[in-house]
N, C-alpha and C positions, 0 to 999 in steps of 0.2 A: 831393700828393706826401707820402709817409710821413715821419714825424718820425725814425724810427729805421731808416735805410736798411739796415743790416747784418742786421736781424732779420726784415724783412718781404719777401715776394716781390713782384716788380713787379706793379702793378695798373693804373695809369692808362694807360700806353702799351699794355699787352697787351690792353686792351679794344678798341683800334683795330685796323684791318687791319694785318697784319704787313708788307704791301707798300705801305702808304701813305707818300707822300713828304712830308716836312716842309719841305724846302728844295730849290729848284731854281735853278741859275744858268744863264742862257742867253746865250751870245755876248757876254760882258762885256768891254768895253774901258774902261780907266781910265788916266788920265795925270796926271802932276804938271807942270802948265804945258805945255810943248811936249814933255816927255819921257814917252813912253808906257810904262806899267808892266805892263798886262795886255792881252793880245791874244785876243779872241774866246774867253774862258774859259767852258767849260760843265761843270757837274758837278751831282750831286744827293746828297741825304742822306735816308735812310729813317727813319721813326719808331723811336726806341730804338737807333739805330745809332751806333757810334763810328767816325768816319772820321779819317784822318790825312792831312795835306798835308806832303810832304817835298820837299826841293830845296836847292840851294846858296843862300847869302846873295845877295839881289838877284833871286831867281827870281820874286818877286811874291806870296809867301805872306802876309806881313803886310798888304800892300795889299788882298788878297782879303778878309781878315777885316774890315779897316776899312771896306771898301765894303759888306759885308753889314750891318754895324752902323750904317751911315749916316754915319760919320765922313768918308767920301769919296763923291763923287757920280760915277757912271760917265758916260763919254761916250756909250756905246751899250750895249744889252743890258738884261737883266732880272734882278732878284733876286725870286724868288717864294717866299713863306713861307706855309705852310698854304693854298696856292692863291691868295694875294693878292700883288699887286705892291707891294713895299715900297721899291724903289730911289727915292731922293729924299726919303723920309720922314725926319724929324728923329731923331737918335739916342735922345732920351729916349722918344719914342713907340715906337720899335723895342724898347727895353729893357722898357717896360711891357707890350708885346705878348708878351714871354716869351723874347727873345733876350738873353743876357748875355755880356759880353766881358771876358775876363781878359787884360790887356795884358802884353807881355813885360817891361815895366820894373819890375814888382812894387812899384808905388807904393801905399802905404796912407796914412791920415790919421795921420801920425807923432805929432802932439801929443795925439791922443785915445787912450784906452785901447782894448784889443781889444774889450771889451764895447761901448764907444761906437761903434766902427767897425761892429759888427754891428747896433747900434741904428739907425744911419743907414741901413743897407741895409734894415732892417725897416720903417722909416718910409717910405722911398721905394717899397717894394713893397706897402705896406698890410698888413703881417703883424704880429701881436702879438709884442712883444719876446720873451716867454717861449717862444713857439713857435719863433721864429728861433734863439734860443739852444739850445733842445733839438735842433734840426735840425743845427746846426753841431757841437755837442758829440757828437751821435750819429755824425757823420761822423768826428770826430777827438777822442776823449775827453780827450787830453792838453791840449787848448786850455783846459779848465776851469782849469788852473793859471796861465794867462796872462791871464785876463779883466781883471784890474786893472792890468796892465802897459801902459805906453805902447807903442803899436804901432811907433813908431820905434826901440824898443829890441830888437825881435825880430830873429832871424837871417833871412837870405834865405829859407831853407826855411820857417820859421814864417810869414813874410809871405806866401809863396806859398800855404800852406794856408789862411791867413786870407782871402786874396782869393778862393780857390775856394769857401770856405764862405760868404762874403758873396754871391758870385754865385748861390748856390743858395737864398738866402733868397727867400721868396715862392713863386711857382709857375712857375719857368722851364721852358721846353720845349726850348730849344736853347742849349747852352753852347759858346762859341768861346774857345779858350785858345791863347795864343801862347807857344811855347817853355816849357812848365811845368817842365822839369827842368834848364834851363840854369843852370849854376853851382852846382847843389845837390850835397851829399854823398850817397853811395850809400844811407845809411840813410834820408835824407829822401826820396829818389826812391822807396824802398820804401813810405813812408807815402803819397806822392802817388799811387802806383800803386794802393794799397789803397783810397784814397778814390774814385778814378775807376772802379775795378772795382765798387764798391758802387753807383755811379751807373748802370751799364749796365742798360738796360731801363726805367729811370725817366726819364732825360733824354737826348735826342739830343746828340751832341757832335761838333764838328769841331776838331781839334787840330793845330797846326803844331808839328813836332818834328823833331830831327835825331838823337836817341838811338834807334838802331834796336832795341835790346833792349826799350826801353819801347814802341815801336811794335808789336813782335812780341807783346807780352803783351796789348795792349788792342784792336788794330785789327780791325774788321770789313771795312774797305775802306781802300785807300791810293790817294791821288792824287799823282803825281810831277809837279812843276812845273819847268820849265826856260825861262829867258829870257822870263818872262811868259806862258807857255803851259802847258796841261796836256799833258804828254808821254805819260803812261800812266795808266790806271785799273786797279787790281788788287783784286778782290773774293774771290778764291779763298784760303782759309785756308792751304793748303799752300804756295802761292806767297808769301804774306805771311810765312810762317814762315822761308823761306829768304832772310834779309835780305842775304846776300852780293850778290844782284842789285841791291839798292838802293844799295850803296856807291858805285857809279860816278856817282850823281847828287848826292852830298854833297861 
């Protein structure tokens, strides 16, 4: 993965088949105790693609991401990553295999500095600290000004950017992000949009989001979830651009 995302053209993903599938979900059933949350969910994600999952609260979007990352175990069905079944694998192994999860809660190590937060990610990913710092600063140059600040003192938007930067340390292949723009000011949403735009073609992404303008800017594919099921899949850019059709599902 290039250190300076904004200056280099995509390389690693483009060397692979444009049609290769990095993630495939087949007939996934998930429950919290006796309460079923996902019903026979099936979807897929291609190399280098940015897909969005939208739907009302309680539709099963977060449950889907947590199941992919190994935080939840399915009752039935398969999670296939790079052609391998990973459902049931521990979260730490899934992360080391290249799937990174940015949760909705925007939790950072508040008592550590921003640099130390990045250092922890670099250690876990087996990447030299200087390379990790170069990568995160290349994504968001302003973060250089915050490196010595305790992460707990950052604004919600700055924490979100730090979390995305941390997730990109190492050699991730698939990024899962839950509600990245929730509660953020318009100017910070622009920063997050710019960062994720630079990712396109380098890292595949599945993003849960309800901000339709944000979806319109970045989506290659949209999955609409309703009551634990995939209601629709939309991969046509002209259809994605007309976000009025999505409003009834939010």
